[in-house]
C-alpha positions in Angstrom: 7.4 77.8 -47.8 6.4 81.3 -48.7 3.1 81.4 -50.4 3.1 82.8 -53.9 1.7 86.3 -54.2 -1.7 86.3 -55.7 -1.7 87.8 -59.2 -3.7 91.0 -59.5 -6.5 90.5 -62.0 -6.3 92.7 -65.0 -9.1 95.1 -65.6 -10.9 94.0 -68.8 -12.2 97.5 -69.4 -8.9 99.3 -69.2 -8.4 99.5 -72.9 -11.8 101.2 -73.7 -11.3 103.6 -70.7 -7.8 104.6 -72.0 -9.2 105.1 -75.5 -12.0 107.2 -74.1 -9.6 109.3 -72.1 -7.4 109.8 -75.1 -10.3 110.8 -77.3 -11.5 113.3 -74.6 -8.0 114.9 -74.6 -7.9 115.1 -78.4 -11.3 116.7 -78.5 -10.5 119.1 -75.6 -7.3 120.5 -77.1 -9.0 122.4 -80.0 -11.4 123.9 -77.4 -8.5 125.1 -75.3 -6.8 126.6 -78.4 -10.0 128.4 -79.5 -10.6 129.8 -76.0 -6.9 131.0 -76.0 -6.6 129.6 -72.5 -3.0 129.7 -71.2 -2.6 128.9 -67.5 1.0 130.3 -67.6 -0.5 133.8 -67.9 -1.7 133.5 -64.3 1.9 132.9 -63.1 3.4 135.8 -65.0 5.1 138.2 -62.4 3.5 141.3 -64.0 0.0 139.8 -63.9 0.5 138.6 -60.3 1.6 142.1 -59.3 -1.5 143.6 -61.0 -3.8 141.1 -59.2 -2.1 141.8 -55.8 -2.6 145.6 -56.2 -6.2 145.0 -57.1 -6.9 142.7 -54.2 -5.1 145.2 -51.9 -7.8 147.8 -52.5 -10.3 145.4 -50.9 -8.9 146.1 -47.4 -9.8 147.6 -45.1 -13.5 146.7 -45.5 -16.2 149.4 -45.5 -18.0 148.8 -42.2 -19.6 152.1 -41.5 -23.1 151.8 -40.0 -24.8 153.5 -43.0 -23.1 151.3 -45.5 -23.7 148.1 -43.5 -27.4 149.0 -43.4 -27.4 149.5 -47.1 -25.7 146.2 -47.7 -28.2 144.4 -45.4 -31.1 145.9 -47.3 -29.6 145.0 -50.6 -28.9 141.4 -49.5 -32.6 141.1 -48.4 -33.6 142.5 -51.7 -31.5 139.9 -53.5 -33.0 137.1 -51.4 -36.5 138.3 -52.1 -35.7 138.7 -55.8 -34.5 135.1 -56.1 -37.3 133.7 -54.1 -40.0 135.5 -56.0 -38.4 134.6 -59.3 -38.1 130.9 -58.5 -41.7 130.8 -57.2 -43.0 132.3 -60.4 -40.7 130.0 -62.4 -42.3 127.0 -60.7 -45.8 128.4 -61.3 -44.9 128.7 -65.0 -42.7 125.6 -65.4 -44.9 123.0 -63.7 -48.0 123.3 -66.0 -45.7 123.4 -69.0 -44.0 120.2 -67.8 -47.4 118.5 -67.3 -48.3 119.5 -70.9 -45.0 118.3 -72.3 -44.9 115.0 -70.4 -46.1 111.7 -71.9 -46.8 110.2 -68.5 -50.4 111.3 -68.6 -51.0 110.3 -72.2 -54.1 108.0 -72.7 -52.2 106.2 -75.5 -49.9 104.8 -72.8 -52.7 102.5 -71.5 -53.4 101.0 -74.9 -54.3 101.8 -78.5 -56.3 105.0 -78.8 -57.9 106.9 -81.7 -55.9 110.0 -82.7 -52.9 108.9 -80.7 -50.7 111.0 -83.1 -52.2 114.2 -81.8 -50.6 113.9 -78.3 -46.9 114.0 -79.5 -47.8 116.7 -82.0 -49.4 118.9 -79.3 -46.4 118.4 -77.0 -43.9 119.6 -79.6 -44.7 123.4 -79.3 -44.7 123.1 -75.5 -41.2 121.5 -75.5 -40.1 124.1 -78.1 -41.2 126.9 -75.8 -39.3 125.4 -72.9 -36.2 125.2 -75.1 -36.6 128.9 -76.1 -37.1 130.0 -72.5 -34.0 128.3 -71.2 -31.7 128.9 -74.2 -31.6 132.7 -73.6 -29.4 133.5 -70.6 -31.1 135.2 -67.6 -28.8 138.2 -68.0 -30.2 138.8 -71.5 -33.7 138.4 -70.2 -32.8 140.9 -67.5 -31.6 143.4 -70.1 -34.9 143.1 -71.9 -37.0 143.5 -68.8 -35.0 146.4 -67.5 -36.1 148.3 -70.7 -39.7 147.0 -70.2 -40.2 147.7 -66.5 -37.3 149.9 -65.6 -34.3 149.5 -63.2 -34.9 147.5 -60.1 -35.6 144.0 -58.8 -38.8 143.5 -60.8 -36.7 143.0 -63.9 -34.6 140.4 -62.1 -37.7 138.6 -60.9 -39.1 138.3 -64.4 -35.7 137.3 -65.9 -35.3 134.5 -63.4 -38.9 133.4 -63.8 -38.7 133.0 -67.6 -35.3 131.4 -67.8 -35.7 129.1 -64.9 -39.2 128.1 -65.9 -37.7 126.6 -69.0 -35.1 124.8 -67.0 -37.5 123.6 -64.4 -40.1 122.5 -67.0 -37.6 120.4 -68.8 -36.3 118.6 -65.7 -39.8 118.2 -64.3 -41.2 116.4 -67.3 -38.1 114.2 -67.4 -38.7 113.3 -63.8 -42.4 112.6 -64.5 -41.5 110.2 -67.4 -38.6 108.5 -65.6 -40.6 107.7 -62.5 -42.9 104.8 -61.9 -46.0 105.5 -64.1 -48.0 102.4 -63.1 -50.1 104.2 -60.5 -51.1 106.9 -63.0 -51.8 104.2 -65.6 -54.0 102.4 -63.2 -56.0 105.5 -62.4 -56.5 106.2 -66.2 -57.5 102.6 -66.8 -60.1 102.9 -64.1 -61.6 105.9 -65.8 -60.0 108.6 -63.7 -59.1 111.9 -65.3 -55.7 113.2 -66.0 -55.7 115.6 -63.1 -56.5 112.8 -60.7 -53.8 110.6 -62.4 -51.3 113.4 -61.9 -52.2 114.3 -58.3 -52.4 110.7 -57.0 -50.3 108.8 -59.5 -47.4 110.9 -60.7 -46.8 113.7 -58.2 -46.3 111.5 -55.0 -43.6 109.5 -56.8 -41.9 112.6 -58.3 -42.2 115.0 -55.4 -38.9 114.4 -53.6 -36.9 114.9 -56.8 -38.9 117.9 -57.8 -38.4 119.6 -54.4 -34.7 118.7 -54.4 -34.1 120.2 -57.9 -36.3 123.3 -57.2 -34.3 124.1 -54.0 -31.0 123.7 -56.0 -32.4 126.1 -58.6 -33.3 128.5 -55.8 -29.7 128.6 -54.7 -28.6 129.2 -58.3 -31.1 132.0 -58.6 -29.5 133.8 -55.6 -26.2 133.7 -57.3 -27.7 134.7 -60.7 -29.5 137.6 -59.1 -26.2 139.2 -58.1 -24.9 138.9 -61.7 -28.1 140.4 -63.1 -27.7 143.4 -60.7 -24.8 144.5 -62.9 -27.3 145.3 -65.7 -29.6 147.2 -63.3 -31.8 144.4 -61.9 -31.4 145.5 -58.3 -30.0 143.8 -55.2 -26.4 143.3 -54.2 -25.2 143.1 -57.8 -26.4 146.6 -58.6 -24.7 148.1 -55.5 -21.5 146.1 -56.2 -21.4 147.4 -59.8 -21.7 151.0 -58.5 -18.9 150.5 -56.0 -16.6 148.9 -58.6 -17.3 151.7 -61.0 -16.1 154.1 -58.2 -13.0 151.9 -57.6 -14.1 151.4 -54.0 -12.6 148.0 -53.2 -13.5 148.2 -49.5 -17.2 148.4 -50.3 -16.9 145.5 -52.8 -15.2 143.3 -50.2 -18.0 144.0 -47.7 -20.6 143.1 -50.2 -18.8 139.9 -51.2 -18.8 138.9 -47.5 -22.5 139.6 -47.4 -23.1 137.5 -50.5 -21.0 134.7 -49.0 -23.2 134.8 -45.9 -26.3 134.8 -48.1 -25.2 131.7 -50.0 -24.4 129.9 -46.7 -27.9 130.7 -45.3 -29.5 129.5 -48.5 -27.4 126.3 -48.4 -28.5 125.7 -44.8 -32.2 126.3 -45.6 -32.0 123.9 -48.6 -30.3 121.2 -46.4 -33.1 121.5 -43.8 -35.8 121.3 -46.5 -34.3 118.2 -48.1 -34.1 116.5 -44.7 -37.7 117.4 -43.9 -39.1 116.3 -47.3 -37.0 113.1 -47.6 
C-alpha cells in the first residue's frame, strides 16, 4: 500500500510576513512617484540610441604613453588621498567614540555621585558626530576647496571630517555592544579609564573596528573619485576634465584604472581581515 504523502507544515509566520511585504510596497510606491522613477524610459528606443552613441565615444581607449603615465599618477594620488583621509578620520573618530561611549562610565559598576553628568557630557559629543556625518563629503570638499585651494588636500580633509563622524558612531556602538565585563572588572579594581579601555574594551572590539575601518577605506577610494569633480584632485578631477572636453577614450581609460584600483583595495582589505581575524 502506498504510504500517504506527508503534509507540508504551514508556516505560522506567513501572515505577518505577507502583511509586512504589502506594507513595504504601499510605503514604497509614494517614494517611486516622488522620485519620478519610470523604468520604461530606459527601454525607450530614442534613449537607447542616445546611450549607445555616448558609449561609442569610449572606444578606442586612450593608451598613449603620456596619458597612461598621467592616469597612473592620478590613481596613486587617489589612493594616497583616501588612505590619508581615512587615517585622519580614525585619529579624529576614535577619541570621539571613546568620549561618547557609556562602556567606560563609572556609573556602570554601581551607584555613583553625579551620575547624571556622564550622559549630559556625552550629548554634545554625539551631536558633533551627527553633524560631521550628516553633511556629505562632497559638500565638505566644496568647502575645503575654497579654504585650501584645488588639489588632494581638500579631499583629505573632506574624507577626514565626514568619515570621522561615521567611524565615531559605529565605534562607540561596537564598544557598547561588546562584552563590557573585563572593563568593568578593571574599573572595580581601581584601574583608570585608559587601562579599562586598552585592556578591557579594545581587545574585544578590535576585530570589528578593523573590519569596518577597512570597509570605510574602500568607500573612501570611491568617494575620492566623486570629490575630484569639484576640484579635490585624483582620478576624479582628471575624469571631469576629459568629460568636459568630450573625450570618451580618456574617460574609459580612467574608468579601467579606477576599476583596477578598487580591485587592489578589495584584495588588500581581504588580506587584512584574514590576518587580523
